[in-house]
N, C-alpha and C positions, 0 to 999 in steps of 0.2 A: 504492499498501501504506500510505504513511503517512496519509493521510486515514480509510482503512479504521481503521487502529489508533487513532488518533484518536476517531472516533466510538464503539468498543467501551470507548475506557477513559473517555469521556465516560457510555456505558450503564451500564459498570460501576459507577460514582462517585453513580448514581443509585439502583441493587441496593444499593452497601453503605450509603449514608446510610438509607436505607427498612429495613433488618434493623435498624440498629443502633437506630432509634427503636423498632422492636417489639421489641427484646429490654429496652431501657428500660422499659418500660411492662410489660412480663410475671410478674413475677415475683421471685424468684431467679435473676438472670443465668445462673450455674453449671450450675444444676438444667436453665435452657432450654437451653443449650447441649450437656448432656449428653443431651439428646433431639433435639437436631437433628442432632447429628453422627452417631446413629442412624439418624434417619429419612433422612437425605439418602446414608449410604452403601448404606442398605437399596435408595433408589429407584435412585440409580444405578445399583446392581449390576443391576436388571433388565433392563436394552436394553445391559449389556455386552459378553456371548458373542454376539449376533445381529451387533451393530456390532463388534466384532471380528471376525467370520467376514466380514461384507458388506465390510470396508475394507481386507481383504488381511491380515488377523491380523498388527496391526505390533507388532513386539516390544519388550520394557523394557529399555534400557540398563543392566547391572546400576550402573555410575557415576550414570544419573537414579535409580534404586532408590534406591542410597545417599544421595545429595541428597534426595529424596523423604521419607526417614526421616527425616532433618535437621532436614528443614524443618516435618514436622509434630510432632517435639518443641517448635520453637521457637512453632510456631503453638497447640500446646497452650498453653505456658506465657502465650501471648498470649492466650487467653480464660481463664485465669485472673487475669491483669492487668488486663483490661478490666473483667471481672465484679467485681473489688474497686474498682477506679476508680468503677464504676456503683454502686455500693452505697454508696459516702460520698459520691457526688458528684452533682450534675446535669450533665445531657445535653448542655446548651450549653456547659458549662465542660469538661467529660471530652475530647468527640470534636475540637474543635481541639488542644486540648493533645496528646493520641495521635497525630490524623494530622499536625499542623504540625510534632511534634519528631522524626518521623523523618526526614523528608528534610533537616532541619537537622544532623541527627545523622549521616546520610550524606556530609555535606558536610565534616563536621570532620572525620572519619575522614579522607577524601580528601587535607585540607588537612595533618592532622598525620602520618599514617602514608603514604601515598601520593606526597605532595609536588607534589600538584594545584594550579593556579593559579585564580585566579578571576577572570573579566571586572570591570568595575565596575559594571555592572546587574546582576550576581551578588554582588557585594558587598553593593548597598543592597538585594538579596533575603534575604539571610543579616541585614541589620540588621532588617528590617521583620518575619523571620520572630520574632526575638529578641522584638521589643518586641509583635509579635500575642501570642506565647504568654505573656508575662510578664504582657499586660494580662489576659488570660485567666484566668492563675492568682492573680492577683489580686482577681480579681471572687469569689471564694469567701469565704464567710464563717471557716470555719476552714482550709481550704488540706489537709485530710485525703487529698483525691483526687489532688492533684497529683503526689505520687510515684510512685503505681501505675499514672498517666496517661502520666508521663514515659517510665517503664518498659515501658509499651505500645507508646510511639514506638520505641524500643530494640528490642522484639521484632519488629516490623515492618519495620525498617531488615532486621534479619538475617534474616529469612524470605525479604523480597523478592529480595535479594541471590542466596540461595540457590537461590530459583527462577529466577530469570535465567538462571542456566545450566542447571539441571536440567530444564528446559520444552525446552529446545533441542537437550537431548539425549536425547527421547524424544517422542510424541505427547502433543498438550495433554491430549485428556480422557482417556488412560488413566494418564497423572501424575497430575491431579486425581482421578480414582476413588481411585487410592492411597492418595492425600494424605489424602482424607476417611473412608477407611477404617481408615487407622492412626489417625486421631484420633478415631474411633469405638471404637477399641480402648483407645488411652491415657486418654481423657478419664473414664470410669467409674472407670479402677484409680487415676488420681489422686485423684477425689473418695475413694475408698475409702482410698486411704493419708493423705490430708488429714485425714480423720474420725477413724480411728484413732489420730492424734497429735494430736488435737483443735486442727487449724490453722485447719480449716472446722469451722463450726458453723452448722444452717439455724433460721434462726426460727421459731418457732414457728407465727406469723402467716402466714409466707410459704408460698404453695401454686405447687406444681409447675404449669406450662404444660400445656396440654392438646396431645394428639398433634397434633392440628390445628393448631395456632398454631406448634407445631414443626415441621413440615413446610412452612408456608408460609414461617416465616424461613428455613427450610433450601433452600427453592429459589431465593429472593434472594442468599441467601449463596452458593449454587455456582453461579447464574448470572453474578453479579458477580466471583466469583471465577476460573470459567473464562476470562470474556471479558479479564480481566485475561493469563491466562496465555495467549491467542491473540492477543493486541495485542502483549507480549515478543515473540514470534516473527516479529512484523512491523516494530517499531521499538525503539529503542532504550531503556531503562528511563528515562533522562533526559528522554525525552518522556512517557512510559506513565505514571510515576508521580507528575509533580508534577499532570494533568490530570485523574487519579483522584483527586486531592483536593480538588477542587472541591465534593463534598459538603460542606466544610469550614463553608462559610456557609450554606447552605441547612439544615444541621441545626442550627446554630446558632438560624437564626432558627426553625425551627421548637420547638425546645426553649423561648424565649420567648414565642412568640405562641402555639403548643397546650398545652403543658405547663406554663404560665405558669411561669416560671422567673425572674420579674421582677426578682429580687435584682439591682442594678448591668448592667441590660439593655445599656445604653448601652456600657459598658466591655466587655464580652462581645461583639457586635457587631463594635466595632470592631476589637478584636482578631482575631476570625474574620476581617475582608477584609482586615487588616494579614497576616495569615498567609497567607493564598490568594493575593496580591498580591504577597508572598517566594515562595513554591513558586512563580509565574509567570514569577518573574525569573530564578530558579536553572536554569529553561529554557532561556533566550536564549543 
């Protein structure tokens, strides 16, 4: 089962990195996410009833539903923070900071609040994570994307911990469907509220992505997230979470190579590699 979980986590990393690249180049990220959540929830609902009937009509535990609601709110906040970071900074900078800070924050919570202890390799991993994130943050010209990218990591650590409990109280695909359906409702409402209070303004030159683009991004997002949920039912979070972050280096390389984010490229890539090495050591 552990091998299956590792393969799922690696596939999820590939899907996750891909949809982040597509979001970065799609225009306004929050408009993209609004369409993505709507299309994903709609497409996922189509096979829901026949699958539910054929698979024995599995029930959704009330506790799992409550955790799913909490996770959806955290993930809606995550989409806002990630969108802000992508509007301010480069893919090769934002992605390593956001994905690398999440496991680091989880470790810090464990050390300070839960009284956990780390082995020597894990302590080295923490040091590498700190150096990697610092290197990527320093590579920015202005640093305006650093704070939202770090807060994205906070949101990732929070919703991953919630999902780790919630998915084991439910059937993964039902939990995932409810999660995306809630987000499809929450995101448009949050956009409307932010617009009314002038916290979010759409630039005139920014075009919304097509529904086809949104459907493609949604397919990658859904596949990656479902694989992670499934992997969490087969293996511990300490194994699944670090493996999923292998996309850090791949996305950083893609941003430097294909998107021509050449500023301090060596520092970005070195930081991304250090981040990945630190995550790997934390799993030891």
